[in-house]
C-alpha positions in Angstrom: 0.0 0.0 0.0 1.3 3.5 -0.8 0.1 6.7 0.8 1.0 10.4 0.2 0.1 13.2 2.5 0.9 16.8 1.6 3.1 15.6 -1.2 5.2 13.3 1.0 5.0 9.5 0.6 5.2 7.4 3.8 5.4 3.7 4.7 3.2 3.5 7.7 0.1 1.3 7.3 -3.3 1.9 8.9 -4.8 -0.6 11.3 -7.7 -2.7 10.3 -10.8 -0.5 10.4 -8.9 2.7 11.2 -10.4 5.9 10.0 -8.4 8.4 8.0 -8.7 11.0 10.8 -6.9 9.0 13.5 -4.4 7.7 10.9 -3.4 11.3 9.9 -3.2 12.4 13.5 -0.9 9.5 14.4 1.3 10.7 11.6 1.5 14.1 13.3 -1.0 16.0 11.2 -2.7 17.6 14.2 -4.6 20.2 12.1 -7.1 17.3 11.5 -9.4 17.7 14.5 -11.9 15.5 16.3 -15.3 17.2 16.9 -17.9 14.5 16.5 -16.6 11.3 14.8 -19.8 11.2 13.0 -19.3 13.4 10.0 -21.5 16.2 11.4 -19.1 19.1 12.3 -16.4 19.2 9.6 -13.5 19.8 12.0 -11.7 16.7 10.5 -12.1 17.9 6.9 -9.2 17.1 4.5 -8.9 17.2 0.8 -8.9 13.8 -1.0 -7.8 14.3 -4.6 -8.8 18.0 -4.1 -12.3 17.3 -2.8 -13.2 18.0 0.8 -14.2 15.0 2.9 -14.9 14.3 6.5 -11.9 12.1 7.4 -13.6 10.6 10.4 -16.0 8.8 7.9 -13.3 7.6 5.4 -11.5 4.3 6.1 -7.8 5.1 6.0 -7.1 2.4 3.4 -9.3 4.2 0.9 -6.6 6.9 0.7 -4.2 4.5 -1.0 -2.9 5.9 -4.2 -4.7 9.1 -3.7 -3.5 12.6 -2.8 -4.4 13.7 0.8 -4.0 17.4 1.7 -4.3 18.6 5.3 -4.3 22.2 6.5 -0.5 21.9 7.1 0.1 21.2 3.4 -2.5 23.5 1.8 0.0 26.2 1.1 2.7 23.9 -0.1 6.2 25.3 -0.2 5.0 28.8 -1.0 3.8 29.7 2.5 0.1 30.6 3.1 -2.5 29.5 0.6 -4.7 32.4 -0.5 -7.6 31.1 1.5 -5.4 30.9 4.6 -4.4 34.5 4.1 -8.0 35.5 3.5 -9.0 34.0 6.9 -6.2 35.9 8.5 -7.2 39.2 6.8 -10.9 38.7 7.8 -10.0 37.0 11.2 -12.5 34.3 10.3 -12.0 32.4 13.5 -12.2 32.8 17.3 -11.2 29.6 19.2 -10.0 28.3 15.9 -10.8 24.6 16.4 -13.0 24.4 13.4 -10.8 26.7 11.2 -8.6 24.1 9.5 -11.6 22.2 8.2 -13.4 25.4 7.3 -10.5 26.7 5.3 -10.0 23.4 3.4 -13.7 23.4 2.5 -13.7 27.1 1.4 -10.5 26.6 -0.6 -12.2 23.9 -2.6 -15.3 25.9 -3.6 -15.8 26.9 -7.2 -17.6 30.1 -8.2 -20.9 28.3 -8.6 -20.7 26.9 -5.1 -19.8 30.3 -3.7 -23.2 31.7 -4.8 -24.9 29.5 -2.2 -22.7 29.3 0.9 -25.6 27.9 3.0 -25.4 24.7 1.0 -21.6 24.8 0.4 -20.7 25.1 4.1 -23.5 23.0 5.5 -20.9 20.3 6.5 -18.8 22.7 8.6 -19.9 24.0 11.9 -18.5 27.0 13.8 -19.7 27.5 17.3 -17.9 30.8 17.9 -18.0 33.3 15.1 -21.6 33.6 13.9 -20.2 33.0 10.4 -20.0 36.6 9.3 -16.2 36.8 9.4 -16.0 33.5 7.5 -18.2 34.9 4.8 -15.9 38.0 4.8 -12.9 35.7 4.2 -14.6 34.2 1.2 -15.5 37.7 -0.1 -11.9 38.9 0.3 -12.6 41.5 3.0 -9.9 42.7 5.3 -11.1 43.4 8.9 -7.7 43.8 10.6 -5.3 46.7 11.0 -2.0 44.9 10.5 0.2 47.5 12.1 -0.4 50.7 14.2 1.9 53.2 15.7 3.6 52.4 19.0 1.4 53.1 22.0 -1.8 53.2 20.0 -2.9 49.5 20.0 -5.8 49.8 22.4 -9.1 50.4 20.6 -7.8 49.2 17.2 -8.8 46.1 15.2 -5.6 44.2 15.6 -5.3 40.5 14.7 -5.1 37.6 17.1 -1.5 36.7 17.9 -2.2 33.0 17.3 -3.8 33.7 13.9 -0.9 32.6 11.6 -0.6 29.3 13.4 -4.4 28.8 13.5 -4.8 29.1 9.8 -1.8 26.8 9.1 -2.9 24.1 11.6 0.2 24.7 13.7 -1.5 25.9 16.9 -1.7 23.2 19.5 -4.8 22.2 21.3 -5.1 19.8 24.2 -4.4 16.6 22.3 -2.1 17.9 19.7 1.0 16.3 21.0 2.7 12.9 21.2 3.8 11.3 24.5 5.8 8.1 24.7 4.3 5.3 26.8 0.8 6.9 26.8 -2.1 4.9 28.3 -5.7 5.5 27.5 -8.7 5.8 29.8 -12.2 4.8 29.0 -15.1 5.1 31.4 -17.9 2.7 32.1 -21.1 4.7 32.6 -24.3 4.0 34.5 -27.3 2.7 32.5 -29.6 3.7 35.4 -30.9 7.0 36.6 -30.5 6.1 40.3 -28.9 3.0 41.7 -26.5 1.8 44.4 -23.5 -0.2 43.2 -23.5 -3.4 45.1 -20.5 -5.0 43.5 -18.2 -4.6 40.5 -16.5 -7.8 39.1 -13.3 -6.6 37.4 -11.7 -10.0 36.7 -12.6 -10.4 33.0 -11.7 -6.8 32.3 -8.3 -7.1 33.9 -7.6 -10.2 31.7 -7.9 -8.1 28.5 -4.5 -7.8 26.9 -3.1 -4.3 27.5 -5.2 -3.4 30.5 -3.1 -1.9 33.3 -5.8 -0.9 35.8 -9.5 -0.8 36.6 -10.4 2.0 39.0 -13.6 2.0 41.0 -15.0 3.9 44.0 -12.8 1.7 46.2 -9.7 3.2 44.5 -10.7 6.8 44.6 -10.5 9.2 47.6 -13.8 9.4 49.4 -13.7 13.1 49.7 -16.8 15.1 48.6 -16.2 17.8 46.0 -18.0 19.9 43.5 -17.2 19.8 39.8 -17.9 23.5 39.7 -14.8 25.8 40.0 -15.1 29.1 41.8 -12.6 31.2 43.7 -14.7 30.7 46.9 -15.6 27.1 47.6 -18.7 28.0 49.6 -20.5 28.9 46.3 -21.1 25.2 45.5 -22.3 22.2 47.4 -20.0 19.3 48.2 -22.1 16.5 46.8 -19.9 14.7 44.3 -17.2 12.0 44.4 -14.6 11.1 41.8 -16.1 7.6 41.6 -19.2 6.9 43.8 -21.0 3.8 45.0 -24.3 5.5 44.1 -25.1 6.7 40.6 -27.6 9.4 40.2 -28.0 9.9 36.5 -27.7 7.9 33.3 -24.2 8.5 32.1 -22.5 8.9 35.5 -19.1 7.3 35.6 -18.9 4.0 37.4 -15.4 2.8 36.7 -12.3 3.8 34.7 -10.2 1.4 32.6 -6.6 2.3 31.9 -5.1 0.4 29.0 -2.5 0.5 26.2 -5.1 1.5 23.6 -8.6 2.9 23.5 -9.8 -0.4 21.9 -8.5 -2.4 24.8 -10.0 0.0 27.3 -13.4 -0.2 25.6 -13.2 -3.9 25.4 -12.5 -4.1 29.1 -15.3 -1.7 29.9 -17.7 -4.1 28.2 -16.4 -6.9 30.3 -17.0 -5.2 33.7 -19.9 -6.8 35.6 -21.7 -4.4 37.8 -24.5 -5.4 40.2 -26.9 -2.6 40.9 -29.6 -2.1 43.4 -32.1 0.1 41.6 -33.4 3.1 43.5 -36.4 5.4 42.8 -35.6 8.0 40.1 -36.9 11.6 40.0 -37.0 13.2 36.6 -39.3 16.1 37.1 -38.2 18.9 39.5 -41.8 19.6 40.6 -42.1 16.0 41.8 -38.6 16.0 43.3 -39.4 18.8 45.7 -42.9 17.5 46.6 -43.4 16.2 50.2 -42.6 12.5 50.5 -40.4 12.4 47.4 -37.4 10.0 47.4 -34.2 11.7 48.6 -31.5 11.9 46.0 -28.7 12.7 48.5 -29.9 11.2 51.7 -26.5 11.2 53.4 -25.7 14.8 52.7 -26.4 17.7 55.2 -26.4 21.4 55.2 -22.7 21.1 56.3 -22.1 20.0 52.7 -23.5 23.4 51.6 -26.9 22.0 50.5 -29.9 24.0 51.3 -32.2 21.2 52.3 -31.2 17.6 51.2 -34.4 16.2 52.6 -36.4 18.2 50.2 -33.9 17.7 47.3 -33.2 21.5 47.4 -29.6 22.3 46.4 -30.3 26.0 47.0 -33.1 28.3 47.6 -33.7 32.1 48.1 -36.6 34.3 49.1 -36.9 38.0 49.5 -39.2 41.0 49.0 -38.9 44.8 48.9 -42.2 46.6 49.5 -45.5 44.8 49.2 -45.9 43.2 45.8 -49.4 41.7 46.4 -50.8 45.1 47.4 -49.1 46.9 44.5 -50.6 44.5 42.0 -54.1 45.1 43.3 -53.8 48.9 42.8 -51.9 48.7 39.4 -53.5 50.1 36.3 -52.4 47.1 34.3 -51.0 43.7 35.3 -49.4 40.7 33.6 -48.9 37.1 34.8 -47.3 34.2 32.9 -45.3 31.1 33.2 -42.3 30.5 31.0 -40.1 27.4 30.5 -36.5 27.2 29.3 -35.0 24.0 28.2 -31.7 22.0 28.3 -29.0 23.3 25.9 -25.5 21.8 25.4 -22.4 24.0 25.1 -21.3 22.0 22.1 -17.8 23.4 22.2 -16.1 21.5 19.3 -13.2 20.4 21.4 -14.6 17.9 23.9 -13.5 17.8 27.5 -10.3 15.8 28.0 -6.7 15.9 29.0 -3.4 14.3 29.6 -1.7 13.6 32.9 1.8 12.4 33.9 4.3 12.5 36.7 7.6 14.1 35.7 11.1 13.3 37.0 10.6 15.8 39.9 7.5 14.0 41.0 5.2 16.8 39.9 1.7 15.8 38.7 1.3 17.5 35.3 -2.2 17.9 33.8 -2.6 19.3 30.3 -6.3 19.9 29.9 -9.0 21.8 28.1 -10.1 24.1 30.9 -11.1 27.7 31.6 -9.8 27.5 35.1 -6.3 25.9 35.4 -5.4 27.5 38.7 -8.7 26.5 40.5 -8.3 23.0 39.1 -4.8 22.7 40.5 -6.1 23.8 43.9 -8.8 21.1 43.7 -6.4 18.3 42.7 -4.0 19.4 45.5 -6.8 19.1 48.0 -8.3 15.9 46.8 -5.0 13.9 46.5 -3.3 15.7 49.4 -0.4 16.9 47.3 1.5 20.1 47.9 0.5 22.8 45.5 4.1 22.9 44.1 3.7 19.2 43.2 0.7 19.9 40.9 0.9 21.7 37.6 -2.3 22.3 35.5 -2.0 24.1 32.1 -3.9 24.4 28.8 -2.7 25.1 25.4 -5.3 26.8 23.2 -8.8 25.6 24.2 -11.3 24.7 21.5 -14.3 26.6 22.9 -15.7 26.8 26.4 -18.9 28.9 26.9 -18.8 28.1 30.7 -18.8 24.3 30.2 -15.1 24.2 30.9 -15.5 26.0 34.2 -15.9 22.5 35.6 -13.6 19.6 36.6 -15.1 16.6 34.7 -11.9 14.8 33.7 -8.9 16.2 35.5 -9.7 14.2 38.7 -9.8 10.8 36.9 -6.7 11.7 34.9 -4.8 12.5 38.1 -6.1 9.3 39.8 -5.0 7.2 36.9 -1.6 8.8 36.6 -0.9 8.5 40.3 -2.1 4.8 40.4 -0.2 3.6 37.3 2.8 6.0 37.3 2.4 6.3 33.5 1.2 9.1 31.3 -2.5 8.8 30.6 -5.1 10.3 28.3 -8.9 10.8 28.5 -10.8 12.3 25.7 -14.6 12.4 25.9 -16.6 11.4 22.9 -19.3 13.7 21.6 -22.0 11.5 23.1 -20.2 11.7 26.5 -20.3 15.5 26.2 -24.1 15.3 26.0 -24.8 12.6 28.6 -22.1 13.1 31.2 -20.9 16.7 31.4 -23.3 19.6 32.0 -26.1 21.7 30.3 -27.8 25.0 30.8 -30.2 24.9 33.8 -33.8 24.3 32.6 -36.0 26.7 34.5 -39.7 27.3 35.1 -40.2 31.0 35.6 -43.5 32.4 36.9 -43.8 36.2 36.6 -46.2 38.8 37.9 -45.8 42.4 37.0 -47.8 45.6 37.3 -47.6 49.2 36.1 -49.5 52.5 36.7 -51.3 54.5 34.0 -48.1 56.4 33.2 -46.2 53.3 32.4 -44.1 53.2 35.6 -43.6 49.7 37.0 -45.3 49.1 40.3 -44.6 45.5 41.0 -42.2 42.7 39.8 -42.4 39.2 41.2 -40.4 36.1 40.0 -40.9 32.5 41.1 -38.1 30.4 39.7 -37.7 26.6 39.7 -34.3 25.5 38.5 -33.5 21.9 37.6 -29.9 21.4 38.7 -29.9 17.7 37.8 -28.1 15.1 39.8 -25.5 17.4 41.3 -25.4 21.0 42.5 -22.5 22.3 40.5 -23.4 26.0 40.0 -26.9 25.5 41.3 -26.9 28.3 43.8 -24.9 30.9 41.9 -26.8 30.4 38.6 -30.2 30.7 40.4 -29.1 33.8 42.4 -27.7 35.4 39.2 -30.9 34.7 37.3 -32.8 36.7 39.9 -30.4 39.6 40.3 -29.5 41.8 37.4 -32.6 40.6 35.5 -34.8 42.8 37.7 -32.2 45.1 39.1 -32.1 46.8 35.7 -35.6 48.1 36.3 -36.7 50.7 38.9 -39.7 49.3 40.8 -40.6 50.0 44.4 -42.1 46.5 45.0 -40.1 43.4 44.1 -40.3 39.8 45.2 -38.3 36.7 44.3 -38.6 33.0 45.3 -36.1 30.6 43.9 -35.5 26.9 44.2 -32.7 24.8 42.6 -33.8 21.2 42.8 -32.0 17.9 42.4 -33.3 15.4 39.9 -31.9 12.2 38.5 -30.9 13.8 35.2 -27.6 15.0 33.7 -26.2 17.8 35.8 -26.7 21.4 34.8 -23.8 23.9 35.2 -22.3 27.1 34.1 -23.3 28.4 30.6 -22.8 31.7 28.8 -25.2 34.1 30.5 -25.3 32.2 33.7 -29.1 32.1 34.4 -30.0 35.5 33.0 -31.4 34.2 29.6 -33.9 31.9 31.4 -35.5 34.7 33.4 -35.0 37.5 30.9 -37.4 36.0 28.5 -40.2 36.2 31.1 -39.3 39.7 32.3 -39.0 41.2 28.9 -42.2 39.6 27.8 -44.0 41.2 30.8 -42.6 44.6 29.9 -44.0 44.2 26.4 -47.3 43.0 27.6 -47.7 45.9 30.0 -46.7 48.3 27.3 -49.3 46.8 24.9 -52.1 47.2 27.4 -51.1 50.9 28.0 -50.6 51.7 24.4 -46.9 52.6 24.9 -44.2 51.5 22.6 -41.9 48.7 24.0 -38.8 50.9 23.7 -40.5 53.8 25.5 -41.8 51.5 28.3 -38.3 50.5 28.9 -36.9 54.1 28.9 -39.4 55.0 31.6 -38.3 52.2 33.9 -34.7 51.3 33.4 -32.2 52.3 36.1 -30.0 55.4 35.5 -26.8 56.5 37.1 -27.5 57.3 40.7 -30.4 54.8 40.9 -29.8 51.8 43.2 -29.6 48.5 41.4 -31.8 46.4 43.7 -33.1 42.9 43.7 -34.3 41.0 46.8 -33.1 39.6 49.0 -30.5 42.3 49.9 -27.0 41.4 48.8 -24.1 41.4 51.2 -21.9 42.6 48.3 -22.2 46.3 47.6 -19.4 46.9 45.1 -21.4 47.1 41.9 -21.1 50.6 40.4 -22.0 52.4 37.2 -18.5 52.4 35.8 -20.1 53.6 32.6 -23.7 53.9 31.5 -24.7 53.4 27.9 -28.1 51.7 28.2 -29.9 54.8 26.9 -27.6 54.9 23.9 -28.1 51.2 23.2 -31.9 51.6 23.2 -31.7 54.5 20.8 -29.2 52.7 18.5 -31.4 49.6 18.2 -34.6 51.6 17.8 -33.1 53.8 15.1 -31.6 50.9 13.2 -34.9 49.0 13.3 -36.7 52.0 11.8 -34.1 52.6 9.1 -34.9 51.6 5.6 -33.7 48.2 4.5 -34.5 45.5 2.0 -38.2 44.8 1.8 -38.8 41.1 1.5 -41.4 39.9 -1.0 -43.8 37.9 1.2 -47.3 36.6 0.6 -50.2 37.5 2.9 -49.6 34.3 4.8 -46.6 35.9 6.4 -47.0 38.0 9.6 -44.3 40.5 10.3 -43.4 41.9 13.8 -40.6 43.6 15.7 -39.3 42.8 19.1 -36.7 44.3 21.5 -35.2 43.2 24.8 -32.5 44.6 27.1 -30.2 43.1 29.7 -27.7 44.2 32.3 -24.9 42.1 33.7 -22.4 42.5 36.4 -18.9 42.4 34.9 -17.4 40.1 37.6 -18.9 37.5 39.9 -19.2 38.6 43.6 -16.9 37.7 46.5 -13.7 38.2 44.6 -12.1 37.2 41.3 -8.3 37.3 41.4 -5.7 37.8 38.7 -2.0 38.3 38.7 0.2 39.5 35.9 3.9 40.1 35.4 5.8 41.8 32.6 9.6 42.2 32.1 11.8 44.1 29.6 13.8 41.8 27.3 17.3 42.3 26.0 15.9 43.1 22.5 13.7 45.9 23.9 10.5 43.7 23.8 8.5 42.5 26.7 7.5 39.1 28.3 4.0 39.3 29.6 2.7 36.4 31.8 -1.0 36.1 32.7 -3.0 33.2 34.1 -6.2 33.6 32.1 -7.0 31.1 29.3 -7.7 31.7 25.7 -10.6 29.8 24.1 -11.9 32.2 21.5 -12.8 35.0 24.0 -10.0 37.1 22.6 -8.1 38.0 25.8 -4.8 37.0 24.2 -5.2 39.9 21.8 -6.5 42.4 24.4 -3.8 41.8 27.0 -1.1 42.5 24.4 -3.0 45.7 23.4 -3.2 46.9 27.0 0.5 46.3 27.6 1.6 47.7 24.3 -0.4 50.9 24.8 0.7 51.4 28.3 4.4 50.9 27.4 4.3 52.9 24.2 5.3 49.9 22.0 3.7 47.7 19.4 1.9 44.4 20.1 4.5 42.4 18.2 6.9 43.4 20.9 4.7 41.8 23.6 5.4 38.1 24.0 2.6 36.5 25.9 2.6 33.4 28.2 -0.6 32.3 29.7 -2.8 29.7 31.4 -0.1 27.6 33.1 0.2 27.3 36.9 3.9 26.7 36.5 4.3 30.4 35.6 3.5 31.4 39.1 0.9 33.9 40.4 -2.8 33.1 40.4 -5.8 33.6 38.2 -9.3 32.6 39.2 -10.2 31.9 35.6 -11.7 33.1 32.3 -15.4 33.1 33.3 -18.0 35.5 34.7 -17.1 38.2 32.2 -13.7 38.6 33.9 -11.1 37.9 31.2 -10.6 41.6 30.2 -12.1 43.3 33.2 -10.1 41.5 35.9 -7.1 39.9 34.3 -6.8 43.0 32.0 -6.6 45.3 35.0 -3.8 43.1 36.4 -1.9 43.4 33.0 -2.5 47.2 33.1 -1.2 47.5 36.6 1.9 45.4 35.8 2.6 47.5 32.8 2.1 50.7 34.7 4.6 49.6 37.4 7.1 48.7 34.7 6.6 52.0 33.0 7.4 53.8 36.3 10.5 51.7 36.7 11.7 52.5 33.2 11.2 56.2 33.7 12.9 56.2 37.1 15.9 54.4 35.6 16.2 56.8 32.7 15.8 59.8 35.1 18.6 58.3 37.3 20.9 58.1 34.3 20.1 61.6 33.2 20.0 63.0 36.8 16.6 64.5 36.2 13.2 64.3 37.8 11.3 61.2 36.8 8.1 63.2 36.6 9.6 64.9 33.5 9.9 61.6 31.7 7.3 59.9 29.5 7.2 56.8 27.3 7.1 57.4 23.6 7.7 55.1 20.6 9.7 52.4 22.5 11.8 54.8 24.5 11.8 57.0 27.6 11.7 60.6 26.7 12.5 63.8 28.6 12.7 67.0 26.6 15.2 66.3 23.8 16.7 63.3 25.5 15.7 59.9 24.5 16.6 56.4 25.9 15.4 53.5 23.8 14.2 50.4 25.5 17.1 48.5 24.1 19.5 50.8 26.0 17.4 50.4 29.2 17.7 46.6 28.7 21.5 47.0 28.5 21.4 49.0 31.7 19.4 46.2 33.4 22.1 43.7 32.3 24.8 45.9 33.7 23.1 46.2 37.1 22.3 42.4 37.1 18.5 42.7 37.6 15.8 43.0 34.9 13.3 45.8 34.8 9.9 44.2 35.6 6.5 45.0 36.9 3.8 43.0 38.7 0.1 43.7 38.9 -3.0 42.1 40.4 -6.7 42.7 40.5 -9.2 41.5 43.1 -12.3 41.8 40.9 -13.8 44.6 43.0 -15.3 47.1 42.6 -17.4 45.7 39.8 -19.1 47.5 36.9 -22.2 46.7 34.7 -22.5 46.0 31.0 -25.7 46.6 28.9 -27.0 44.9 25.8 -30.1 45.5 23.7 -31.2 43.2 20.9 -33.8 43.9 18.2 -35.4 41.5 15.7 -37.8 41.8 12.8 -39.4 38.5 12.0 -41.8 37.0 9.6 -44.0 34.1 10.7 -46.0 32.0 8.3 -49.4 31.6 9.9 -50.1 28.5 7.8 -46.9 26.5 8.5 -45.3 28.0 11.6 -42.1 28.8 9.6 -40.1 31.7 11.1 -37.7 33.9 9.2 -35.5 36.6 10.7 -35.6 39.7 8.5 -33.5 41.9 10.6 -31.1 41.4 13.6 -29.7 44.5 15.5 -27.6 44.5 18.6 -26.2 47.4 20.6 -23.7 46.9 23.4 -22.1 49.1 26.1 -18.6 47.6 26.3 -17.0 50.8 27.5 -14.0 51.7 25.4 -14.0 48.9 22.9 -10.5 47.3 23.1 -10.7 45.7 19.7 -13.8 46.6 17.6 -13.4 43.8 15.1 -12.9 41.2 17.8 -15.7 42.6 19.9 -18.1 42.5 17.0 -17.2 38.9 16.5 -18.1 38.2 20.2 -21.5 39.9 19.7 -22.2 38.0 16.5 -21.1 34.7 18.0 -23.2 35.3 21.1 -26.3 36.2 19.1 -25.8 33.1 16.8 -25.4 30.7 19.7 -28.4 32.2 21.5 -30.5 31.9 18.3 -29.6 28.2 18.1 -31.1 27.7 21.5 -34.1 29.9 20.8 -34.9 28.3 17.5 -34.0 24.6 17.5 -31.3 23.4 19.9 -32.8 21.2 22.6 -31.6 18.2 24.6 -34.4 15.8 24.9 -34.6 13.6 28.0 -37.1 10.7 28.2 -39.2 9.5 31.1 -36.3 7.4 32.4 -33.9 10.3 32.4 -32.0 9.3 29.3 -30.7 11.9 26.8 -32.3 10.7 23.5 -30.3 12.9 21.1 -26.7 12.8 22.2 -25.1 13.7 18.9 -24.9 16.6 16.5 -27.0 14.7 13.9 -30.1 15.0 16.1 -29.2 18.2 17.9 -29.5 21.1 15.5 -26.5 23.4 15.8 -26.7 26.6 13.7 -24.9 26.3 10.4 -24.1 29.1 8.0 -27.6 29.0 6.4 -29.3 29.3 9.8 -27.6 32.5 11.1 -28.8 36.0 9.9 -26.3 38.9 9.7 -26.5 41.0 12.8 -25.9 44.7 12.7 -23.7 45.6 15.7 -23.5 49.0 17.4 -21.5 50.2 20.4 -22.5 52.8 23.0 -19.9 55.7 23.3 -18.8 55.3 26.9 -15.6 54.8 28.9 -15.7 52.7 32.0 -14.1 54.3 35.1 -13.2 50.9 36.6 -12.1 48.7 33.7 -8.7 48.7 32.1 -8.3 51.8 29.9 -12.0 52.3 30.0 -13.0 48.8 28.8 -15.3 46.2 30.2 -16.6 42.8 29.4 -18.5 41.7 26.3 -17.9 38.0 25.5 -20.7 36.6 27.6 -23.5 39.2 27.7 -24.6 39.4 24.0 -26.3 36.0 24.5 -28.7 37.2 27.1 -31.4 39.3 25.4 -31.7 37.2 22.2 -34.5 34.7 23.1 -36.4 37.4 24.9 -36.3 39.8 21.9 -37.2 37.0 19.5 -40.2 36.0 21.7 -41.3 39.6 21.7 -41.0 39.8 17.9 -43.0 36.7 17.4 -45.7 38.0 19.8 -45.8 41.3 17.9 -46.2 39.4 14.6 -48.8 36.9 15.6 -50.5 38.3 18.7 -49.7 35.1 20.5 -47.3 34.9 23.4 -45.2 31.8 23.1 -43.6 31.0 26.5 -41.4 28.0 25.8 -38.5 28.1 23.4 -37.2 26.7 21.1 -39.6 28.4 18.8 -39.7 25.6 16.2 -42.4 25.5 13.5 -44.1 22.5 15.1 -44.3 24.4 18.4 -45.7 27.5 16.8 -48.1 25.8 14.4 -50.8 24.5 16.8 -51.4 28.0 18.3 -51.3 29.6 14.9 -53.8 27.1 13.6 -56.1 27.7 16.5 -56.1 31.5 15.9 -56.0 31.7 12.1 -57.4 28.4 11.0 
């Protein structure tokens, strides 16, 4: 057999039944990615005789005698292929995990195929970008400013530093490495929603050739933990074990097999014999909290930070300002409704997984796909009673997160296996395991009551929230509290009441997800505002203007918070409302639609605190190099959120240099310092402030050193164009670096941020939709989004975050839905049956920014990656109601969900 990849012949032969994807990766072509192993996502795309194919579906032997081109070989010996350069110019990527496959598909398109990109790109999914920048690449648009003057980087559309390696397939994600002696882990998972493990017979499994160990609950520390990672442990209940003798949902891990190959580990898993004692299962949260219901965690107590284990309540909250009941009685208009949100999967294209090994110094190394390396190190240190300096956790580039990787789902098993076997080990979850065994958005039932006076001023707001946390309480309390806070704090109202319950059920756990509870409640609140406005004959935008908080107003939601550090660092909500309203009223293309189509507009707004409460910490260091450049070290992770770009922009602007002179190291606990993690809208706002503080300290040092050499006052010195300047005197950074060498100590700065005080961000979304009253089909005619991001650090990149957030939220609002049957089983655990938005599904969104500067954030900036998601479903629901006169209260708004009510009304 003869094979040729990227013009190079080789002699290796594929194994029987091996697919082309794994074969190519074993040859070192790591640009070929695993996203689904079912031909659904396109991350594994290669060119076979010039035609794009999903290599996970192609048997490797079928490549014999044919030309295989991977992303690494697309440009040949001539550098970047034109399509690779086009993606660089347009910045047609964020996390970049899908980019290699996307570029190969785009490079193969002929002119006819380019006229219908919805069809041409249907086999390639991007979870991050919203597809606009990918279309820009195909159209030859340039969105980046390649070079700007020294000291002017902040606020400019500069490219991502990893971009050249992303488009060439050189950037390394978690599994893009080869380790000698690697063992593979496969997990046996529970087929029952609730059962006690009576016995596990491992004898047959251990006899499988190549098996090194079978790990069960008897091998794991008995310590109780939470998979959720927060700076403060008290935020989450201790209700989980690495391996437990009780399983509480279908898909929970029962045992881990460690073997020489994945095939051997899978074979051994099938040979494990587990005896279960079946226990009553609770699938519905209403039933789970009813008196007399079976108890899911009977051996836990409030000491484990569980609100009421005997009632299956992971967390609860209640509070009231004023008298809501009395206010509703006297209100001119009232509205009451119940809304339901559903389970949604993060669907990051890189699944959870990692590698672990012990090095020669006895340090446990864990290379993993995580948003929180420092918090994960702390957890592993505690669980396995290892000194902190004997644990290293780091991530290379991460292939998407969206909150799902603010969890510890694999690192504990990896550590256990490495410590037990003394060998390097690998665990990579399959796409099905992502669905059935990690976490989802919290499904919620939200009951709202609202009232207003005749002038359109709110008189009462009441929320009753029932949140389904699933089998474990990771993020149960914080998500529920968050869902009840900014959602109503953004409105002035003298009478507010909240009642919230986060309930255990025997279903896949819920967890952190972009928006963190706000989208679930926002759809109810924004619907109530619209319904009150309709009754009063006031426009929805005007109703909001009369009631939103303004600078000086207290941002209040009951019960009273113990944290009082949220400030109006900047206020652009009024501008956002105006921008969306004006854009929606502006002339645009008029679609030719038959009378069967009903057209309506909808708007929704949201406010979000830029950082979680109770502290969010970040350290940064920066030092002057011999060549006059700088080494910047931060702890925060990059997974498409763009912080790698922004940190360099902050440092370069502060130090009067260019971003190419800032060399960034990040997301590795071995670098020292601490970083709580890239979540909670903190990547720029917290870690960016630490970078700014470090750069400011270094700038002070550099000016003092030059002043000392010149015997002048340091106050007369400034930084300008890679030098310290005082009058006509000028000392380049290279000369200062020589001075540092002579004195035997580098010039360096250190900075930190504690995450307080916090600011607030605002987002407003508008939609114009058409609904076919005969079929239930929905078309989005216009999508407009306005954001208050303070000083926008990188306009192009920020626009991508907004477009990606809107696209992801539209997926959840229109069709994404995890379906769980009466036994608690996820029935659609693959992309084929879970409709992720593709190119054809996502409308172009017009993006606008408020003109503000935040007094708290670094250089006037604040967060924006998370919040664009929040108002989307609410605005879409309002637009559908405006078009049809029907208030739909349970997304996703699929045609088959809309049709019955439309049929009842219109016939």
